LOPALUM-51466 format. One record per residue (C-alpha): residue number from 1; chain; x, y, z. Coordinates in steps of 0.02 Angstrom, whole numbers, plus 32768, in hexadecimal, padded with zeros to 4 digits. Layout:
% LOPALUM-51466
num:cadena:xx:yy:zz
NUM:A:X:Y:Z .
...
END
This chain:
% LOPALUM-51466
num:cadena:xx:yy:zz
1:A:FC77:29D0:AFE6 .
2:A:FC29:296A:B070 .
3:A:FB75:2934:B07A .
4:A:FB5A:29AB:B10C .
5:A:FB9B:2A3C:B0A3 .
6:A:FB1C:2A1F:B017 .
7:A:FA8C:29E6:B086 .
8:A:FA32:2A8C:B09B .
9:A:FA42:2AB6:AFE2 .
10:A:F9E6:2A1B:AFA9 .
11:A:F97D:29F0:B043 .
12:A:F934:2A8E:B090 .
13:A:F8DA:2A3C:B121 .
14:A:F96B:29E7:B17A .
15:A:F915:29B2:B21C .
16:A:F879:296A:B1C9 .
17:A:F8E0:2906:B14C .
18:A:F958:28C3:B1CE .
19:A:F8C3:288F:B238 .
20:A:F877:2835:B1A1 .
21:A:F919:27CF:B199 .
22:A:F915:27AE:B255 .
23:A:F9B3:2815:B26A .
24:A:FA16:27A5:B1F5 .
25:A:FA7A:2824:B18F .
26:A:FAE0:279B:B13C .
27:A:FA42:274E:B0F4 .
28:A:FA03:27F8:B0BB .
29:A:FAA9:281E:B067 .
30:A:FAA3:2775:B00F .
31:A:F9F7:279F:AFC5 .
32:A:FA2E:284F:AF95 .
33:A:FAC9:280C:AF3B .
34:A:FA5B:2792:AED9 .
35:A:F9EA:281B:AE96 .
36:A:FA45:2838:ADF0 .
37:A:FA2A:2780:ADC3 .
38:A:F976:2776:AE01 .
39:A:F90F:2729:AD74 .
40:A:F882:27A7:AD86 .
41:A:F8F9:283B:AD81 .
42:A:F94B:27F0:ACE7 .
43:A:F89E:27D2:AC9A .
44:A:F867:2884:ACBF .
45:A:F901:28CA:AC67 .
46:A:F8E7:2856:ABD4 .
47:A:F830:2887:ABC5 .
48:A:F864:293E:ABC8 .
49:A:F8E4:2922:AB3E .
50:A:F873:28B8:AACF .
51:A:F7CA:2907:AAF5 .
52:A:F782:285D:AB22 .
53:A:F6F3:287B:AB9C .
54:A:F6A9:27CD:AB98 .
55:A:F6DF:27A2:AC4A .
56:A:F6FC:2851:AC8F .
57:A:F678:2849:AD18 .
58:A:F6C1:27A7:AD5E .
59:A:F775:27E2:AD4E .
60:A:F753:288B:AD9F .
61:A:F6E8:283B:AE27 .
62:A:F76E:27BB:AE55 .
63:A:F7F8:283E:AE50 .
64:A:F78D:28B0:AEBC .
65:A:F789:2828:AF41 .
66:A:F845:280D:AF37 .
67:A:F867:28C8:AF3F .
68:A:F7EF:28DF:AFD0 .
69:A:F83F:2854:B036 .
70:A:F8EF:2894:B018 .
71:A:F8BD:2948:B036 .
72:A:F8DF:298D:AF88 .
73:A:F85A:2A13:AF9D .
74:A:F86B:2A6E:AEF6 .
75:A:F864:29CC:AE93 .
76:A:F7D4:298D:AEFE .
77:A:F771:2A2D:AEE1 .
78:A:F78B:2A2C:AE25 .
79:A:F761:2973:AE13 .
80:A:F6C6:298D:AE7E .
81:A:F68E:2A18:AE0B .
82:A:F6AC:29AE:AD6F .
83:A:F642:2921:ADB7 .
84:A:F5B8:2999:ADEC .
85:A:F5B1:29EA:AD41 .
86:A:F5B0:2946:ACE2 .
87:A:F526:2901:AD51 .
88:A:F4BE:299D:AD33 .
89:A:F4D4:298D:AC77 .
90:A:F54C:2A20:AC67 .
91:A:F5DA:29C6:AC0F .
92:A:F613:2A63:ABB3 .
93:A:F62D:2ABC:AC59 .
94:A:F686:2A22:AC9F .
95:A:F6FD:2A2D:AC0B .
96:A:F727:2ADE:AC42 .
97:A:F752:2AA0:ACF2 .
98:A:F7C1:2A10:ACB9 .
99:A:F85A:2A7F:AC97 .
100:A:F84F:2ABD:AD4B .
101:A:F852:2A0A:AD8A .
102:A:F8E7:29E4:AD1B .
103:A:F93F:2A80:AD5A .
104:A:F922:2A4C:AE0F .
105:A:F964:299D:ADF0 .
106:A:F9FC:29DB:AD8F .
107:A:FA24:2A4F:AE20 .
108:A:FA20:29BA:AE96 .
109:A:FA90:2957:AE22 .
110:A:FB0B:29E7:AE1E .
111:A:FB1C:29E7:AEDB .
112:A:FB2A:2929:AEE1 .
113:A:FBB6:2932:AE61 .
114:A:FC17:29A0:AEDA .
115:A:FC15:291D:AF64 .
116:A:FCBA:28D1:AF98 .
END
């Protein structure tokens, strides 16, 4: 598959995201392709697997920024909710949202894996 073929599946707001990258689709694609190796995405998955919440607010906050800039709306929304809940002292509820963030990121990884 080409980047254009997966674009709308992983980045729902095409025009806004392209504008954020000053129309440079090659640069955007480069950042999208790097997502599976992003240290915060890797850390989020590890925290999910191990149950280590010691740095979850920072990890989710940083990943939220990455996802927002790239246009990964589902991942952005779930990370935003995790951060909000942790900051309001609702860690148990944040733990319920984490699987949704993982699911959103895994979906993105699946589409990236289909790229030529």
